[in-house]
Each structure stands twice: as structure tokens, then as C-alpha cells.
N, CA, C and O atoms as a CHARMM CRD file, in Angstrom:
* protein
*
  260
    1    1 MET  N      0.87100  -1.11300  -0.06200 PROA 1      0.00000
    2    1 MET  CA    -0.07400  -0.02900  -0.07600 PROA 1      0.00000
    3    1 MET  C      0.99700   1.18300   0.02200 PROA 1      0.00000
    4    1 MET  O      0.88700   2.10800  -0.78300 PROA 1      0.00000
    5    2 SER  N      1.79800   1.19500   0.77400 PROA 2      0.00000
    6    2 SER  CA     2.74400   2.44900   0.89500 PROA 2      0.00000
    7    2 SER  C      3.68200   2.60600  -0.23400 PROA 2      0.00000
    8    2 SER  O      4.09700   3.73900  -0.48000 PROA 2      0.00000
    9    3 ALA  N      4.08100   1.55900  -0.98000 PROA 3      0.00000
   10    3 ALA  CA     4.76300   1.55300  -2.21100 PROA 3      0.00000
   11    3 ALA  C      3.84100   2.11300  -3.31100 PROA 3      0.00000
   12    3 ALA  O      4.20700   2.85200  -4.22500 PROA 3      0.00000
   13    4 MET  N      2.73000   1.71000  -3.11900 PROA 4      0.00000
   14    4 MET  CA     1.73800   2.32300  -4.37300 PROA 4      0.00000
   15    4 MET  C      1.32200   3.87000  -4.01700 PROA 4      0.00000
   16    4 MET  O      1.07800   4.60900  -4.97000 PROA 4      0.00000
   17    5 LEU  N      1.24400   4.31300  -2.88200 PROA 5      0.00000
   18    5 LEU  CA     1.23300   5.75800  -2.56500 PROA 5      0.00000
   19    5 LEU  C      2.54100   6.36300  -2.85100 PROA 5      0.00000
   20    5 LEU  O      2.43900   7.44000  -3.43800 PROA 5      0.00000
   21    6 LEU  N      3.67700   5.99900  -2.61800 PROA 6      0.00000
   22    6 LEU  CA     4.88900   6.69600  -2.92700 PROA 6      0.00000
   23    6 LEU  C      4.83400   6.98800  -4.69300 PROA 6      0.00000
   24    6 LEU  O      5.03900   8.08500  -5.21300 PROA 6      0.00000
   25    7 PHE  N      4.51900   5.76300  -5.39500 PROA 7      0.00000
   26    7 PHE  CA     4.47900   5.75700  -6.76500 PROA 7      0.00000
   27    7 PHE  C      3.43100   6.97100  -7.23100 PROA 7      0.00000
   28    7 PHE  O      3.66200   7.91700  -7.98500 PROA 7      0.00000
   29    8 GLY  N      2.43900   6.69000  -6.66300 PROA 8      0.00000
   30    8 GLY  CA     1.31500   7.84700  -7.00200 PROA 8      0.00000
   31    8 GLY  C      1.80200   9.35800  -6.58400 PROA 8      0.00000
   32    8 GLY  O      1.55600  10.32100  -7.31000 PROA 8      0.00000
   33    9 SER  N      2.47000   9.46800  -5.42800 PROA 9      0.00000
   34    9 SER  CA     3.06700  10.70500  -5.28100 PROA 9      0.00000
   35    9 SER  C      4.11500  11.19700  -6.23300 PROA 9      0.00000
   36    9 SER  O      4.21300  12.33200  -6.70000 PROA 9      0.00000
   37   10 ALA  N      4.97300  10.03100  -6.46700 PROA 10     0.00000
   38   10 ALA  CA     5.79500  10.61900  -7.76900 PROA 10     0.00000
   39   10 ALA  C      5.51900  10.83600  -8.88800 PROA 10     0.00000
   40   10 ALA  O      6.28900  11.48900  -9.59000 PROA 10     0.00000
   41   11 VAL  N      4.27400  10.32000  -9.39200 PROA 11     0.00000
   42   11 VAL  CA     3.58100  10.63100 -10.72800 PROA 11     0.00000
   43   11 VAL  C      2.90300  11.83700 -10.56600 PROA 11     0.00000
   44   11 VAL  O      2.93700  12.63700 -11.50100 PROA 11     0.00000
   45   12 LEU  N      2.27800  12.12100  -9.52500 PROA 12     0.00000
   46   12 LEU  CA     1.50600  13.28300  -9.47800 PROA 12     0.00000
   47   12 LEU  C      2.35000  14.67300  -9.16300 PROA 12     0.00000
   48   12 LEU  O      1.83200  15.77300  -9.35600 PROA 12     0.00000
   49   13 THR  N      3.65700  14.52400  -8.67700 PROA 13     0.00000
   50   13 THR  CA     4.37800  15.72700  -8.39900 PROA 13     0.00000
   51   13 THR  C      4.34500  16.73200  -9.14800 PROA 13     0.00000
   52   13 THR  O      4.60200  17.76600  -8.53200 PROA 13     0.00000
   53   14 PRO  N      4.10500  16.89000 -10.38200 PROA 14     0.00000
   54   14 PRO  CA     3.89000  17.92200 -11.21200 PROA 14     0.00000
   55   14 PRO  C      2.71200  18.80000 -11.03700 PROA 14     0.00000
   56   14 PRO  O      2.67100  20.02900 -11.08400 PROA 14     0.00000
   57   15 LEU  N      1.53300  17.74500 -10.77800 PROA 15     0.00000
   58   15 LEU  CA     0.16700  18.38300 -10.53400 PROA 15     0.00000
   59   15 LEU  C      0.17200  19.01400  -9.15800 PROA 15     0.00000
   60   15 LEU  O     -0.55600  19.97600  -8.91600 PROA 15     0.00000
   61   16 VAL  N      1.04500  18.44800  -8.17900 PROA 16     0.00000
   62   16 VAL  CA     0.82700  19.08800  -6.78700 PROA 16     0.00000
   63   16 VAL  C      1.55300  20.26100  -6.73600 PROA 16     0.00000
   64   16 VAL  O      1.19500  21.19500  -6.01900 PROA 16     0.00000
   65   17 MET  N      2.58800  20.30300  -7.46400 PROA 17     0.00000
   66   17 MET  CA     3.61500  21.45600  -7.67700 PROA 17     0.00000
   67   17 MET  C      2.87200  22.77300  -8.16700 PROA 17     0.00000
   68   17 MET  O      2.97500  23.90900  -7.70500 PROA 17     0.00000
   69   18 ASP  N      2.21800  22.39000  -9.06000 PROA 18     0.00000
   70   18 ASP  CA     1.37200  23.62900  -9.94000 PROA 18     0.00000
   71   18 ASP  C      0.31000  24.04900  -9.12000 PROA 18     0.00000
   72   18 ASP  O      0.08900  25.25800  -9.04400 PROA 18     0.00000
   73   19 HSD  N     -0.52700  23.08800  -8.36500 PROA 19     0.00000
   74   19 HSD  CA    -2.03000  23.37500  -7.65400 PROA 19     0.00000
   75   19 HSD  C     -1.72500  22.97600  -6.27600 PROA 19     0.00000
   76   19 HSD  O     -1.38400  21.82800  -5.98800 PROA 19     0.00000
   77   20 ALA  N     -1.84700  23.91500  -5.43800 PROA 20     0.00000
   78   20 ALA  CA    -2.04100  23.52000  -3.88200 PROA 20     0.00000
   79   20 ALA  C     -3.44000  22.75400  -3.61900 PROA 20     0.00000
   80   20 ALA  O     -4.46500  23.02600  -4.24500 PROA 20     0.00000
   81   21 GLY  N     -3.36200  21.81400  -2.66800 PROA 21     0.00000
   82   21 GLY  CA    -4.35500  20.77400  -2.52300 PROA 21     0.00000
   83   21 GLY  C     -4.14100  19.69100  -1.50700 PROA 21     0.00000
   84   21 GLY  O     -3.11800  19.71000  -0.82200 PROA 21     0.00000
   85   22 PRO  N     -4.91800  18.87800  -1.38400 PROA 22     0.00000
   86   22 PRO  CA    -4.83700  17.73600  -0.48200 PROA 22     0.00000
   87   22 PRO  C     -3.85900  16.66100  -1.34600 PROA 22     0.00000
   88   22 PRO  O     -3.39700  15.73500  -0.68100 PROA 22     0.00000
   89   23 LEU  N     -3.58700  16.70500  -2.46400 PROA 23     0.00000
   90   23 LEU  CA    -2.53600  15.78200  -3.00400 PROA 23     0.00000
   91   23 LEU  C     -1.27500  15.81800  -2.50100 PROA 23     0.00000
   92   23 LEU  O     -0.50700  14.85700  -2.47800 PROA 23     0.00000
   93   24 GLY  N     -1.03900  16.96600  -2.07700 PROA 24     0.00000
   94   24 GLY  CA     0.23000  17.12800  -1.21100 PROA 24     0.00000
   95   24 GLY  C      0.46100  16.11400  -0.10600 PROA 24     0.00000
   96   24 GLY  O      1.49100  15.48900   0.14800 PROA 24     0.00000
   97   25 LEU  N     -0.58900  16.09000   0.42900 PROA 25     0.00000
   98   25 LEU  CA    -0.49500  15.08200   1.52300 PROA 25     0.00000
   99   25 LEU  C     -0.26000  13.71100   1.30100 PROA 25     0.00000
  100   25 LEU  O      0.01100  12.96400   2.24100 PROA 25     0.00000
  101   26 LEU  N     -0.36200  13.21200  -0.17200 PROA 26     0.00000
  102   26 LEU  CA    -0.09000  11.84200  -0.33300 PROA 26     0.00000
  103   26 LEU  C      1.29400  11.40800   0.00300 PROA 26     0.00000
  104   26 LEU  O      1.52700  10.30100   0.48900 PROA 26     0.00000
  105   27 GLY  N      2.16800  12.25500  -0.25200 PROA 27     0.00000
  106   27 GLY  CA     3.67200  11.73700   0.09200 PROA 27     0.00000
  107   27 GLY  C      3.87300  11.70900   1.53400 PROA 27     0.00000
  108   27 GLY  O      4.66000  10.89800   2.02400 PROA 27     0.00000
  109   28 LEU  N      3.16300  12.60900   2.31500 PROA 28     0.00000
  110   28 LEU  CA     3.22800  12.70500   3.79800 PROA 28     0.00000
  111   28 LEU  C      2.65900  11.14700   4.57300 PROA 28     0.00000
  112   28 LEU  O      3.19300  10.49600   5.47100 PROA 28     0.00000
  113   29 ALA  N      1.33500  10.89000   3.78700 PROA 29     0.00000
  114   29 ALA  CA     0.80600   9.55000   4.32900 PROA 29     0.00000
  115   29 ALA  C      1.63300   8.32900   4.01900 PROA 29     0.00000
  116   29 ALA  O      1.67200   7.41300   4.84100 PROA 29     0.00000
  117   30 ASP  N      2.33000   8.25600   2.82600 PROA 30     0.00000
  118   30 ASP  CA     3.09200   7.20400   2.50500 PROA 30     0.00000
  119   30 ASP  C      4.62000   6.94600   3.29200 PROA 30     0.00000
  120   30 ASP  O      5.27800   5.93100   3.51800 PROA 30     0.00000
  121   31 TRP  N      4.81400   8.36000   3.57100 PROA 31     0.00000
  122   31 TRP  CA     6.17900   8.41900   4.49600 PROA 31     0.00000
  123   31 TRP  C      5.81800   7.77100   5.86200 PROA 31     0.00000
  124   31 TRP  O      6.42300   6.82800   6.37200 PROA 31     0.00000
  125   32 LEU  N      4.86200   8.34400   6.32000 PROA 32     0.00000
  126   32 LEU  CA     4.31800   7.78500   7.62600 PROA 32     0.00000
  127   32 LEU  C      4.19500   6.32400   7.73200 PROA 32     0.00000
  128   32 LEU  O      4.60900   5.63200   8.66300 PROA 32     0.00000
  129   33 MET  N      3.51100   5.88800   6.55300 PROA 33     0.00000
  130   33 MET  CA     3.22300   4.38500   6.56300 PROA 33     0.00000
  131   33 MET  C      4.51300   3.67300   6.63800 PROA 33     0.00000
  132   33 MET  O      4.53600   2.63500   7.29900 PROA 33     0.00000
  133   34 TRP  N      5.42700   4.01700   6.14400 PROA 34     0.00000
  134   34 TRP  CA     6.81700   3.36800   6.11400 PROA 34     0.00000
  135   34 TRP  C      7.44200   3.60400   7.61600 PROA 34     0.00000
  136   34 TRP  O      7.87700   2.58400   8.15100 PROA 34     0.00000
  137   35 VAL  N      7.52500   4.66800   8.26100 PROA 35     0.00000
  138   35 VAL  CA     7.92900   4.76100   9.26500 PROA 35     0.00000
  139   35 VAL  C      7.23100   3.66300  10.37300 PROA 35     0.00000
  140   35 VAL  O      7.93200   2.97100  11.11000 PROA 35     0.00000
  141   36 VAL  N      5.89400   3.61900  10.37300 PROA 36     0.00000
  142   36 VAL  CA     5.20000   2.66400  11.08300 PROA 36     0.00000
  143   36 VAL  C      5.72000   1.22500  10.77100 PROA 36     0.00000
  144   36 VAL  O      6.05100   0.42600  11.64700 PROA 36     0.00000
  145   37 TRP  N      5.75200   1.01200   9.59400 PROA 37     0.00000
  146   37 TRP  CA     6.18900  -0.35600   9.18000 PROA 37     0.00000
  147   37 TRP  C      7.59200  -0.79900   9.74100 PROA 37     0.00000
  148   37 TRP  O      7.78000  -1.89100  10.27700 PROA 37     0.00000
  149   38 ILE  N      8.65700   0.26800   9.53900 PROA 38     0.00000
  150   38 ILE  CA     9.84900  -0.22000  10.12300 PROA 38     0.00000
  151   38 ILE  C      9.95800  -0.29400  11.49500 PROA 38     0.00000
  152   38 ILE  O     10.66800  -1.19100  11.94900 PROA 38     0.00000
  153   39 VAL  N      9.28900   0.61400  12.39800 PROA 39     0.00000
  154   39 VAL  CA     9.27500   0.51800  13.90800 PROA 39     0.00000
  155   39 VAL  C      8.73500  -0.65600  14.41900 PROA 39     0.00000
  156   39 VAL  O      9.18100  -1.30400  15.36600 PROA 39     0.00000
  157   40 ALA  N      7.42500  -0.97800  13.52100 PROA 40     0.00000
  158   40 ALA  CA     6.98200  -2.19000  13.92800 PROA 40     0.00000
  159   40 ALA  C      7.50700  -3.41400  13.75900 PROA 40     0.00000
  160   40 ALA  O      7.34400  -4.37400  14.51200 PROA 40     0.00000
  161   41 HSD  N      8.17500  -3.37600  12.71000 PROA 41     0.00000
  162   41 HSD  CA     9.17500  -4.73700  12.44400 PROA 41     0.00000
  163   41 HSD  C     10.61700  -4.62500  13.42000 PROA 41     0.00000
  164   41 HSD  O     11.21800  -5.60800  13.85200 PROA 41     0.00000
  165   42 GLY  N     10.98100  -3.30400  13.63400 PROA 42     0.00000
  166   42 GLY  CA    11.94700  -3.43900  14.45200 PROA 42     0.00000
  167   42 GLY  C     11.59300  -3.70800  15.91500 PROA 42     0.00000
  168   42 GLY  O     12.54100  -4.05300  16.62100 PROA 42     0.00000
  169   43 LEU  N     10.53000  -3.62100  16.42500 PROA 43     0.00000
  170   43 LEU  CA     9.81900  -3.91900  17.79000 PROA 43     0.00000
  171   43 LEU  C      9.96400  -5.63400  17.81100 PROA 43     0.00000
  172   43 LEU  O     10.49500  -6.29400  18.70400 PROA 43     0.00000
  173   44 VAL  N      9.42000  -6.07600  16.73200 PROA 44     0.00000
  174   44 VAL  CA     9.05600  -7.46000  16.61700 PROA 44     0.00000
  175   44 VAL  C     10.43000  -8.44000  16.70100 PROA 44     0.00000
  176   44 VAL  O     10.55200  -9.52200  17.27400 PROA 44     0.00000
  177   45 LEU  N     11.42000  -7.66800  15.92100 PROA 45     0.00000
  178   45 LEU  CA    12.96600  -8.34600  16.07200 PROA 45     0.00000
  179   45 LEU  C     13.50200  -8.27700  17.31300 PROA 45     0.00000
  180   45 LEU  O     14.10800  -9.21100  17.83800 PROA 45     0.00000
  181   46 MET  N     13.26700  -6.97500  17.92500 PROA 46     0.00000
  182   46 MET  CA    14.00100  -6.86800  19.40100 PROA 46     0.00000
  183   46 MET  C     13.23100  -7.80700  20.48000 PROA 46     0.00000
  184   46 MET  O     13.86900  -8.21100  21.45300 PROA 46     0.00000
  185   47 ARG  N     12.01100  -8.12100  20.33500 PROA 47     0.00000
  186   47 ARG  CA    11.26200  -8.80900  21.46800 PROA 47     0.00000
  187   47 ARG  C     11.18200 -10.18600  20.99600 PROA 47     0.00000
  188   47 ARG  O     10.36000 -10.90200  21.56800 PROA 47     0.00000
  189   48 ARG  N     11.97000 -10.75400  19.94100 PROA 48     0.00000
  190   48 ARG  CA    12.37000 -12.24400  19.82100 PROA 48     0.00000
  191   48 ARG  C     13.08600 -12.66200  20.99900 PROA 48     0.00000
  192   48 ARG  O     13.90800 -11.94600  21.57100 PROA 48     0.00000
  193   49 THR  N     12.78400 -13.77000  21.34000 PROA 49     0.00000
  194   49 THR  CA    13.73600 -14.35500  22.27000 PROA 49     0.00000
  195   49 THR  C     15.13800 -14.90800  21.73500 PROA 49     0.00000
  196   49 THR  O     15.15100 -15.56000  20.69100 PROA 49     0.00000
  197   50 PRO  N     16.08400 -14.70600  22.29900 PROA 50     0.00000
  198   50 PRO  CA    17.34200 -15.11800  21.68700 PROA 50     0.00000
  199   50 PRO  C     17.73800 -16.84800  21.84800 PROA 50     0.00000
  200   50 PRO  O     17.55800 -17.34800  22.95800 PROA 50     0.00000
  201   51 VAL  N     18.17800 -17.56800  20.91800 PROA 51     0.00000
  202   51 VAL  CA    18.55300 -18.75700  20.89000 PROA 51     0.00000
  203   51 VAL  C     19.41800 -19.05200  22.01100 PROA 51     0.00000
  204   51 VAL  O     20.49500 -18.45900  22.07900 PROA 51     0.00000
  205   52 ARG  N     19.12400 -19.80100  22.80600 PROA 52     0.00000
  206   52 ARG  CA    20.25100 -20.25600  23.75100 PROA 52     0.00000
  207   52 ARG  C     21.40700 -21.12500  23.12000 PROA 52     0.00000
  208   52 ARG  O     21.16400 -22.09400  22.40100 PROA 52     0.00000
  209   53 SER  N     22.56600 -20.74700  23.41100 PROA 53     0.00000
  210   53 SER  CA    23.76600 -21.45500  22.77400 PROA 53     0.00000
  211   53 SER  C     23.98100 -22.73400  23.43800 PROA 53     0.00000
  212   53 SER  O     23.78700 -22.66700  24.65200 PROA 53     0.00000
  213   54 ARG  N     24.33600 -23.91600  22.98600 PROA 54     0.00000
  214   54 ARG  CA    24.69100 -25.07400  23.72000 PROA 54     0.00000
  215   54 ARG  C     26.19000 -25.13500  24.07800 PROA 54     0.00000
  216   54 ARG  O     27.00700 -24.72800  23.25300 PROA 54     0.00000
  217   55 GLN  N     26.54700 -25.57200  25.14400 PROA 55     0.00000
  218   55 GLN  CA    27.77900 -25.69400  25.55100 PROA 55     0.00000
  219   55 GLN  C     28.55000 -27.05100  24.54400 PROA 55     0.00000
  220   55 GLN  O     27.99200 -28.12400  24.31500 PROA 55     0.00000
  221   56 PRO  N     29.81400 -26.68800  24.09700 PROA 56     0.00000
  222   56 PRO  CA    30.17400 -27.82200  23.33100 PROA 56     0.00000
  223   56 PRO  C     30.49800 -29.04800  24.17500 PROA 56     0.00000
  224   56 PRO  O     30.83900 -29.14800  25.35400 PROA 56     0.00000
  225   57 ALA  N     30.28200 -29.99200  23.17700 PROA 57     0.00000
  226   57 ALA  CA    30.32200 -31.47600  23.84600 PROA 57     0.00000
  227   57 ALA  C     31.66800 -31.99700  24.65200 PROA 57     0.00000
  228   57 ALA  O     31.77100 -32.90400  25.47800 PROA 57     0.00000
  229   58 ALA  N     32.75800 -31.00800  24.06100 PROA 58     0.00000
  230   58 ALA  CA    33.90100 -31.48600  24.56900 PROA 58     0.00000
  231   58 ALA  C     34.19100 -31.04200  25.90600 PROA 58     0.00000
  232   58 ALA  O     34.88400 -31.70700  26.67600 PROA 58     0.00000
  233   59 GLU  N     33.57900 -29.72000  26.25700 PROA 59     0.00000
  234   59 GLU  CA    33.70100 -29.18400  27.86400 PROA 59     0.00000
  235   59 GLU  C     32.67600 -30.20200  28.77600 PROA 59     0.00000
  236   59 GLU  O     33.15600 -30.44000  29.88400 PROA 59     0.00000
  237   60 THR  N     31.44500 -30.80200  28.53500 PROA 60     0.00000
  238   60 THR  CA    30.63300 -31.21300  29.24700 PROA 60     0.00000
  239   60 THR  C     30.94100 -32.80600  29.30400 PROA 60     0.00000
  240   60 THR  O     30.76900 -33.50100  30.30500 PROA 60     0.00000
  241   61 GLY  N     31.46500 -33.29500  27.94900 PROA 61     0.00000
  242   61 GLY  CA    31.59600 -34.90400  28.11400 PROA 61     0.00000
  243   61 GLY  C     30.36600 -35.48300  27.55500 PROA 61     0.00000
  244   61 GLY  O     29.28200 -34.90300  27.60600 PROA 61     0.00000
  245   62 PRO  N     30.57400 -36.78100  26.95400 PROA 62     0.00000
  246   62 PRO  CA    29.39700 -37.43500  26.37900 PROA 62     0.00000
  247   62 PRO  C     28.14000 -37.71200  27.33900 PROA 62     0.00000
  248   62 PRO  O     26.97300 -37.69600  26.94700 PROA 62     0.00000
  249   63 PHE  N     28.63800 -38.01900  28.91800 PROA 63     0.00000
  250   63 PHE  CA    27.49900 -38.27100  29.57800 PROA 63     0.00000
  251   63 PHE  C     27.06800 -37.29100  30.72400 PROA 63     0.00000
  252   63 PHE  O     26.48900 -37.68100  31.73700 PROA 63     0.00000
  253   64 GLY  N     27.36500 -36.12600  30.50300 PROA 64     0.00000
  254   64 GLY  CA    27.43300 -35.15500  31.53900 PROA 64     0.00000
  255   64 GLY  C     28.45700 -34.35800  31.96400 PROA 64     0.00000
  256   64 GLY  O     29.46900 -34.49200  31.27500 PROA 64     0.00000
  257   65 PRO  N     28.55400 -33.49800  32.94800 PROA 65     0.00000
  258   65 PRO  CA    29.84600 -32.90700  33.56900 PROA 65     0.00000
  259   65 PRO  C     30.55500 -33.47000  34.18300 PROA 65     0.00000
  260   65 PRO  O     31.55600 -32.91500  34.63500 PROA 65     0.00000
């Protein structure tokens, strides 16, 4: 959706530059959508539980410590 708004904003730039109106907010709307998407996915990546690393078998031995 945001990519379509970015494309629409780029195509309509000459019209927006010639006439003041609500089409100028199209670029703002798509930019805000990208910011929300980046922040949301960043939070998801930060909240993931890390994978616990196993101790190498050489330190613990085959049957335990």
C-alpha cells in the first residue's frame, strides 16, 4: 500500500507543484506508513527470544559434566 502511495506521489508531483491541494498530503501519508512499518518490524525483531547456545560437547563430556 505504501509503495503504491509513493508511486502515486511521484507521478502526481507536477500536478501537486502547480496546484495547492490535498494531493500534497499523499507523500506525507506514504512516508508515515513506511515509518510505522519499520518501527513495528524493529520492535518484533527486538522482542524475539534469543536462541540459547549449547555448551560444546568437549567441555561437558558425552554423559554429562
